[in-house]
C-alpha positions as CSV (number, residue, x, y, z in Angstrom):
1,M,0.3,-0.1,-0.1
2,T,1.5,3.4,-1.1
3,V,0.7,5.8,1.7
4,D,0.6,9.9,1.0
5,S,2.6,11.6,2.9
6,T,2.0,15.3,1.3
7,P,1.3,18.0,3.8
8,E,-1.7,20.2,3.5
9,T,-1.7,23.0,2.5
10,H,-3.1,26.3,4.8
11,Q,-3.6,30.1,3.5
12,E,-3.0,32.2,6.4
13,A,-5.5,35.4,6.8
14,P,-3.2,38.8,5.3
15,R,-1.8,40.2,8.9
16,Q,-3.1,43.7,9.8
17,T,-0.4,46.4,9.0
18,S,-2.7,49.3,10.4
19,L,-5.8,50.2,12.4
20,G,-9.0,49.5,11.1
21,T,-11.6,51.8,9.9
22,A,-14.5,50.2,12.6
23,A,-11.8,50.7,14.9
24,A,-10.7,53.9,14.4
25,R,-14.3,55.2,13.9
26,N,-15.3,54.6,17.9
27,L,-12.3,57.3,18.3
28,S,-12.8,59.9,15.9
29,S,-16.4,62.1,15.0
30,T,-18.5,61.6,12.0
31,T,-18.7,64.2,9.6
32,K,-22.5,64.7,9.6
33,S,-25.1,66.4,7.4
34,A,-28.2,68.9,9.3
35,P,-31.6,66.6,9.4
36,Q,-33.1,66.3,6.5
37,M,-36.4,66.4,5.6
38,Q,-38.1,64.8,2.2
39,E,-41.3,67.1,2.6
40,I,-39.9,70.7,1.8
41,T,-40.7,72.2,-2.2
42,S,-39.8,74.6,-3.7
43,R,-42.8,76.5,-2.6
44,W,-42.7,78.9,-5.6
45,L,-46.2,80.5,-4.6
46,L,-44.9,81.5,-1.6
47,R,-41.8,83.1,-3.2
48,M,-43.8,84.8,-6.3
49,L,-46.7,86.6,-4.1
50,P,-46.3,90.1,-3.2
51,W,-47.0,90.2,0.5
52,V,-49.2,92.8,2.0
53,E,-49.0,94.5,5.5
54,T,-52.3,93.8,7.0
55,T,-53.1,95.7,10.3
56,G,-55.7,94.3,12.2
57,G,-55.9,91.3,11.1
58,T,-58.2,91.9,8.1
59,Y,-57.7,93.4,4.7
60,R,-61.0,94.5,2.8
61,V,-61.2,94.6,-0.9
62,N,-62.9,97.8,-2.6
63,R,-64.6,97.1,-5.9
64,R,-66.3,99.0,-8.1
65,L,-70.3,98.1,-8.1
66,T,-71.2,95.1,-10.2
67,Y,-74.8,93.4,-11.4
68,T,-72.9,90.3,-12.1
69,V,-74.7,87.8,-9.9
70,G,-75.4,84.0,-9.4
71,D,-72.7,82.9,-11.8
72,G,-71.0,80.1,-9.3
73,R,-72.3,76.0,-10.3
74,V,-75.1,74.2,-9.8
75,D,-74.5,70.5,-7.1
76,F,-76.7,67.6,-7.1
77,V,-77.3,64.2,-5.6
78,Q,-77.4,61.2,-7.2
79,D,-79.7,58.1,-5.9
80,G,-78.7,55.1,-7.8
81,S,-79.3,56.2,-11.2
82,S,-81.4,58.9,-10.2
83,V,-80.4,62.3,-10.1
84,R,-81.3,65.4,-8.7
85,V,-80.3,69.2,-8.1
86,I,-80.0,70.7,-4.5
87,P,-83.1,72.9,-4.2
88,R,-80.8,75.7,-2.3
89,E,-78.4,75.1,-4.9
90,L,-80.5,77.0,-7.7
91,G,-79.9,80.2,-5.8
92,E,-76.7,79.9,-7.9
93,L,-78.4,80.7,-11.0
94,A,-78.8,84.8,-12.0
95,L,-82.5,85.1,-11.6
96,L,-82.7,83.5,-8.5
97,R,-79.6,85.0,-6.4
98,G,-81.0,86.0,-3.0
99,F,-84.0,84.2,-2.9
100,D,-84.2,81.8,-0.1
101,D,-87.6,80.5,0.3
102,V,-86.8,76.9,0.3
103,E,-90.7,75.7,-0.5
104,V,-90.4,77.7,-3.8
105,L,-86.7,76.4,-4.6
106,T,-87.9,72.8,-4.0
107,A,-91.3,73.2,-6.0
108,I,-88.9,74.5,-9.3
109,A,-86.3,71.3,-8.7
110,E,-89.1,68.9,-8.6
111,R,-90.1,69.9,-11.8
112,C,-86.4,69.3,-13.3
113,V,-86.6,66.2,-15.8
114,Q,-83.8,64.1,-15.7
115,R,-82.4,63.5,-19.7
116,N,-79.3,60.8,-20.5
117,F,-77.2,61.8,-23.0
118,R,-74.6,59.6,-25.0
119,A,-71.3,61.0,-26.6
120,G,-71.9,62.8,-30.1
121,E,-75.8,63.0,-29.2
122,T,-76.4,66.7,-30.5
123,L,-78.5,68.5,-27.4
124,V,-79.7,71.6,-28.7
125,D,-79.5,73.1,-32.1
126,R,-78.6,76.5,-33.5
127,E,-81.4,78.8,-34.1
128,A,-84.1,76.2,-32.8
129,P,-86.7,77.7,-30.4
130,A,-85.1,77.8,-26.8
131,D,-87.3,77.2,-24.0
132,Q,-85.4,75.5,-21.4
133,L,-82.8,75.7,-18.9
134,H,-80.8,72.8,-18.6
135,L,-78.4,71.7,-15.4
136,I,-75.7,69.6,-16.3
137,A,-75.2,67.1,-13.4
138,H,-72.2,64.8,-15.3
139,G,-70.6,64.9,-18.6
140,R,-68.8,67.3,-20.9
141,I,-70.7,69.0,-23.6
142,R,-69.1,71.5,-26.3
143,Q,-70.8,74.4,-27.7
144,I,-70.0,75.4,-31.3
145,S,-71.6,77.9,-33.7
146,V,-70.5,78.9,-37.3
147,G,-68.0,81.5,-37.7
148,G,-67.7,84.5,-39.8
149,Y,-66.3,82.1,-43.2
150,G,-69.2,79.6,-42.6
151,D,-67.0,77.0,-40.5
152,E,-67.5,75.5,-37.6
153,V,-65.9,77.4,-34.5
154,A,-66.4,75.5,-30.8
155,L,-67.2,78.4,-28.7
156,D,-67.1,76.5,-25.1
157,V,-67.3,73.3,-23.1
158,L,-69.2,73.0,-20.2
159,A,-68.6,70.1,-17.7
160,D,-70.2,69.0,-14.2
161,G,-72.5,72.0,-12.7
162,D,-72.3,74.2,-15.6
163,R,-75.8,75.0,-17.3
164,F,-77.5,77.2,-20.5
165,G,-80.4,78.4,-21.5
166,E,-80.7,80.4,-18.1
167,N,-83.0,83.5,-20.1
168,A,-85.4,80.6,-22.0
169,L,-86.8,81.0,-18.4
170,L,-88.0,84.3,-19.0
171,D,-88.2,85.2,-22.8
172,E,-90.5,84.1,-25.2
173,E,-88.6,85.0,-28.4
174,A,-85.5,83.7,-27.0
175,R,-83.5,80.7,-29.8
176,W,-80.5,78.7,-29.0
177,Q,-77.2,80.6,-30.0
178,Q,-75.1,77.7,-30.5
179,T,-75.4,74.2,-31.1
180,A,-74.4,72.1,-27.8
181,V,-73.0,68.3,-28.6
182,A,-71.9,65.7,-25.9
183,E,-68.3,64.5,-26.0
184,T,-69.1,62.0,-23.5
185,A,-71.9,60.5,-22.1
186,G,-73.9,61.9,-19.0
187,T,-76.5,63.5,-17.2
188,L,-78.7,66.4,-17.4
189,L,-81.4,68.2,-15.8
190,T,-84.1,70.4,-17.6
191,L,-86.9,72.9,-16.7
192,S,-88.7,74.2,-19.3
193,R,-90.3,77.8,-19.3
194,A,-93.8,76.2,-18.8
195,D,-93.1,74.7,-15.6
196,F,-91.4,77.3,-14.2
197,A,-94.0,79.8,-15.3
198,A,-96.5,77.5,-13.2
199,V,-94.7,77.9,-10.1
200,M,-94.3,81.3,-10.3
201,A,-97.7,81.9,-10.9
202,A,-98.0,80.1,-7.7
203,A,-95.7,81.8,-5.9
204,P,-96.1,85.7,-5.3
205,D,-92.8,86.2,-3.6
206,L,-91.0,84.7,-6.6
207,R,-92.3,86.7,-9.1
208,D,-91.8,90.3,-7.0
209,H,-88.2,88.8,-7.3
210,V,-87.9,88.0,-10.7
211,D,-89.2,91.2,-11.2
212,K,-86.6,93.1,-9.4
213,F,-83.9,90.6,-11.3
214,Q,-85.7,91.9,-14.5
215,S,-85.0,96.1,-13.3
216,L,-81.4,95.4,-12.2
217,S,-80.8,93.8,-15.5
218,R,-81.7,97.0,-17.4
219,H,-79.3,99.3,-15.7
220,R,-76.6,100.1,-18.1
221,Q,-73.4,97.8,-17.2
222,T,-69.7,97.6,-18.9
223,H,-69.1,93.7,-20.6
224,R,-67.7,93.1,-17.0
225,G,-70.5,93.6,-15.7
226,E,-70.1,97.1,-13.2
227,A,-72.4,100.0,-13.1
228,E,-71.4,102.1,-16.2
229,I,-69.8,105.7,-16.4
230,A,-72.0,107.8,-17.8
231,M,-69.7,110.2,-20.7
232,S,-69.7,111.7,-23.8
233,A,-67.3,111.4,-26.5
234,G,-66.8,112.6,-30.4
235,H,-69.0,115.7,-29.6
236,S,-68.4,119.5,-30.8
237,G,-70.3,122.5,-29.8
238,E,-72.2,122.9,-26.4
239,H,-73.2,119.5,-25.9
240,E,-74.2,118.5,-22.3
241,L,-72.2,116.3,-20.8
242,P,-73.8,113.7,-18.8
243,G,-73.4,113.5,-14.8
244,A,-70.8,110.7,-13.6
245,F,-69.9,108.8,-10.0
246,V,-68.4,105.9,-10.0
247,D,-69.9,103.2,-7.4
248,Y,-68.9,101.3,-4.8
249,E,-69.8,97.5,-3.8
250,P,-72.0,98.0,-0.8
251,N,-71.0,95.2,0.9
252,P,-66.9,94.6,0.0
253,R,-65.1,91.3,1.0
254,E,-63.1,91.0,4.1
255,Y,-60.1,88.5,4.0
256,E,-59.2,87.5,8.0
257,L,-56.0,86.3,8.7
258,S,-55.6,82.7,9.4
259,V,-53.0,81.0,11.2
260,A,-51.0,77.5,11.3
261,Q,-50.1,76.6,14.5
262,T,-47.7,73.6,16.3
263,I,-46.2,73.0,19.5
264,L,-42.8,72.4,19.3
265,R,-41.3,70.4,22.3
266,V,-37.7,69.7,23.5
267,H,-36.7,67.4,26.5
268,T,-33.7,70.0,28.6
269,R,-31.8,66.4,28.5
270,V,-31.4,66.8,24.4
271,A,-30.8,70.4,24.4
272,D,-28.6,70.6,27.7
273,L,-26.2,67.3,26.4
274,Y,-26.8,66.9,22.6
275,N,-26.0,70.2,21.8
276,Q,-22.6,69.8,19.5
277,P,-22.0,70.2,17.0
278,M,-25.6,71.4,16.1
279,N,-27.9,72.7,18.1
280,Q,-30.7,70.4,18.7
281,T,-33.2,73.3,19.3
282,K,-32.2,75.1,16.5
283,E,-32.6,72.0,14.0
284,Q,-36.0,71.2,15.6
285,L,-37.2,74.7,14.8
286,R,-35.9,75.0,11.4
287,L,-38.0,71.4,10.4
288,T,-41.0,72.7,12.3
289,I,-40.9,76.4,10.3
290,Q,-40.3,74.4,7.1
291,A,-43.3,72.1,7.7
292,L,-46.0,74.8,8.8
293,R,-45.0,77.0,5.7
294,E,-45.7,73.9,3.6
295,R,-49.2,74.1,5.3
296,Q,-49.4,77.5,4.2
297,E,-48.8,76.5,0.9
298,H,-51.3,73.8,0.9
299,E,-53.8,76.5,2.4
300,L,-53.2,79.4,0.2
301,I,-53.9,77.2,-2.7
302,N,-56.7,74.7,-0.9
303,N,-58.7,76.5,1.6
304,R,-62.2,76.9,1.1
305,E,-62.3,80.1,2.4
306,F,-59.8,81.6,0.8
307,G,-58.0,79.3,-1.5
308,L,-57.4,80.0,-5.0
309,L,-58.5,77.1,-6.1
310,H,-62.0,77.7,-4.4
311,N,-62.2,81.0,-5.0
312,A,-61.3,81.6,-8.4
313,D,-63.8,83.2,-10.3
314,F,-66.2,80.6,-12.1
315,K,-66.7,83.0,-15.5
316,Q,-62.5,82.3,-15.2
317,R,-62.7,78.5,-15.1
318,I,-62.4,76.6,-17.9
319,Q,-62.1,73.3,-19.5
320,T,-59.6,71.6,-21.6
321,H,-61.2,71.0,-25.4
322,S,-59.7,67.6,-25.1
323,G,-58.2,66.7,-22.1
324,P,-54.8,67.0,-21.8
325,P,-53.4,70.3,-21.2
326,T,-52.5,71.3,-24.9
327,P,-51.0,75.1,-26.2
328,D,-54.6,75.8,-27.4
329,D,-55.7,75.3,-23.9
330,M,-53.0,77.3,-21.8
331,D,-53.6,80.3,-24.8
332,E,-57.3,80.1,-24.2
333,L,-56.2,80.3,-20.3
334,L,-53.2,83.2,-21.1
335,C,-55.4,85.4,-23.4
336,R,-58.4,85.8,-21.0
337,R,-56.5,88.5,-18.0
338,R,-53.4,91.2,-18.5
339,G,-50.0,91.0,-17.0
340,S,-50.3,87.1,-16.1
341,K,-47.1,86.8,-14.1
342,F,-47.2,82.7,-13.7
343,Y,-49.0,79.3,-14.6
344,L,-49.1,77.2,-11.1
345,A,-49.5,73.2,-12.0
346,H,-48.6,70.1,-10.1
347,P,-45.3,68.5,-11.3
348,R,-46.5,65.7,-13.0
349,T,-49.2,68.1,-14.8
350,I,-46.0,70.4,-16.4
351,A,-45.0,66.6,-17.8
352,A,-48.2,66.0,-19.3
353,I,-47.9,69.5,-21.0
354,G,-44.1,68.7,-22.0
355,R,-45.9,65.7,-23.7
356,E,-48.4,67.4,-25.5
357,F,-46.3,69.9,-26.7
358,N,-43.3,67.8,-27.5
359,A,-45.9,65.7,-29.5
360,R,-47.0,68.8,-31.8
361,G,-43.0,69.6,-32.0
362,L,-43.3,72.7,-29.9
363,Y,-40.7,73.5,-26.7
364,P,-41.8,75.5,-24.5
365,D,-39.1,78.1,-23.7
366,H,-37.3,79.0,-20.2
367,V,-36.6,81.6,-18.5
368,D,-34.3,83.4,-15.7
369,L,-36.2,83.4,-12.5
370,G,-34.3,84.6,-9.6
371,G,-30.9,82.9,-11.5
372,Q,-33.5,79.5,-12.0
373,Q,-34.5,78.0,-15.3
374,V,-37.9,77.7,-15.1
375,P,-39.7,76.8,-18.2
376,A,-42.4,79.3,-19.8
377,W,-45.3,79.4,-22.3
378,R,-45.5,82.7,-24.1
379,G,-42.8,83.8,-22.0
380,V,-44.9,83.6,-18.6
381,P,-43.0,81.1,-16.2
382,I,-44.7,77.1,-15.5
383,L,-44.2,76.7,-11.6
384,P,-44.8,73.7,-10.2
385,C,-46.2,73.2,-7.2
386,N,-47.3,69.7,-5.5
387,K,-50.2,71.0,-3.4
388,I,-52.7,71.7,-6.5
389,P,-54.7,68.1,-6.1
390,I,-55.0,65.3,-8.6
391,T,-57.9,63.3,-8.5
392,K,-58.4,59.1,-8.7
393,E,-59.8,59.8,-12.2
394,R,-56.4,61.4,-13.0
395,T,-56.4,64.8,-13.5
396,S,-56.0,68.2,-12.1
397,S,-56.0,71.7,-12.7
398,I,-53.7,74.7,-14.3
399,L,-53.8,78.1,-12.5
400,I,-52.4,81.5,-13.8
401,M,-52.6,84.8,-11.7
402,R,-51.9,88.8,-12.0
403,T,-50.0,89.4,-8.6
404,G,-49.9,92.8,-6.8
405,E,-52.1,95.6,-5.4
406,D,-51.1,98.2,-8.7
407,N,-52.0,95.6,-10.9
408,Q,-55.3,94.6,-9.4
409,G,-54.1,91.0,-8.9
410,V,-53.3,88.5,-6.2
411,I,-51.6,89.6,-2.9
412,G,-50.9,87.9,0.0
413,L,-51.3,88.8,3.2
414,R,-49.6,88.8,6.5
415,Q,-48.6,91.0,9.9
416,T,-45.0,91.5,10.6
417,G,-44.1,92.6,14.2
418,L,-45.4,89.9,16.4
419,P,-44.0,89.0,19.9
420,D,-41.3,86.8,19.5
421,E,-41.1,87.0,15.6
422,Y,-38.8,84.9,14.2
423,E,-39.0,85.5,10.7
424,P,-41.1,88.2,9.4
425,G,-45.0,86.9,10.2
426,L,-43.5,84.1,12.1
427,S,-43.4,83.6,15.8
428,V,-41.9,81.5,18.4
429,R,-43.1,82.1,21.5
430,F,-41.7,80.6,24.5
431,M,-44.0,78.4,27.0
432,G,-42.1,77.1,29.5
433,V,-40.7,73.6,31.2
434,D,-43.3,71.1,32.5
435,E,-42.8,68.8,35.1
436,K,-41.4,66.4,33.1
437,A,-38.2,68.7,32.2
438,I,-39.7,69.6,28.5
439,T,-39.4,72.8,27.3
440,S,-42.1,73.7,24.8
441,Y,-42.1,76.7,22.2
442,L,-45.6,78.2,20.6
443,V,-44.7,78.1,16.9
444,S,-47.3,80.5,14.8
445,T,-47.7,81.7,11.2
446,Y,-50.7,84.0,9.9
447,Y,-51.1,84.3,6.7
448,S,-54.2,84.6,3.5
449,A,-54.4,85.8,0.0
450,A,-56.8,88.3,-1.7
451,I,-58.0,88.0,-5.3
452,L,-58.4,91.9,-5.8
453,L,-60.4,91.3,-9.0
454,P,-62.2,88.3,-10.5
455,D,-59.9,87.9,-13.6
456,A,-56.9,87.9,-11.5
457,V,-56.8,84.2,-11.3
458,G,-57.7,81.7,-14.2
459,V,-58.2,78.0,-13.7
460,L,-57.9,74.9,-16.3
461,E,-59.8,72.1,-14.9
462,N,-60.5,68.7,-15.5
463,V,-56.4,68.2,-17.2
464,Q,-55.7,64.7,-18.0
465,I,-52.3,64.3,-17.2
466,S,-52.1,60.2,-17.7
467,R,-53.1,60.0,-21.3
468,W,-50.4,60.0,-23.7
469,P,-50.4,61.7,-27.3
470,R,-50.6,59.2,-30.3
């Protein structure tokens, strides 16, 4: 028997010749960043709004007297496949604005007849007699007419809550000025002139209200609905000049400052022992203020009392023509006001704008804004704001606004000089140390926004951001 006497070979690990990094770290302090926070955004709205000092916590917007009333949208309730208009919502109609007899409004609501329509269906024909009011509960309807050269032109796109044919309830000679074609399937409620007249005959208060409305509509008005200032021009000789004065709204709107607050708590042991190399209280306060500022911008967009989305004039809200945000939609939004300073849109909406532009061979310009290059259309910056909501149907809104008191635009409201003021309009107030040795600070910021004229803000609604161009 042969025995293999070759010894086994063992490989030894290389010997460490210097101090390892793991051990060295125990004797060295790390290089560290300040605390980071994902919630922080660019907050372009807060940066772009001109802030007006609001002494007394209230800002009053005085306007020239206007006769434009009842331009809101109508809400509905749905019970299965049945849709009904909420009686009080009929007060959004111009001729019923201010009329609050619930029994009469209920009688009118009960006479509204539901009509379901399909995509492509013609709902009314141009030049046909008009004897019905149509309230759109759901769906999109395009209004078209004939242009100066005999071609078909699109006038407007109506959607949920809009209506057409309101003048048909009182004018027996009324005719449709445009054709209405359904772009999608949907539901509307119709109220005939005969049904409205029957309710009015049984309700003297309604008759008096309508008479007052008709007399009001006979006042001379500008195309903006404001009381006209009488004047004469182009005359010669000793022409008698009309007297005039500028009337004001008797009940101007007042904006009260809103508040966002929180209580910052820091244990004294943390503040005493762990304050190097970074001040713990200062870092806690910095992140708390960032969160308050984010909430402030959210409220300026979404608050129902003063938020821009909810307080934009209904005449300044338009619908997209096909769903996605096309250059034509952006132009339509831009042309409705003078001196527009910027667009505001969710970042995903801005991506959809880029897709639609690129599909047409167009590329948005870029402008310099405070040393930063931002996309623009027609020279107007398009700024991101993730506070603008996106619905579950993947639709959003695009805002455009004119800003500043001198331009009769949108302004931010705040009050400075607060006790314990830390930043303009923001205070940090020491609240003491409790029995658990926890130090508390009350952090408060006061703010609001005011729209000085209705055309200062425009909104492109129901912008489809998930559809890709073909």
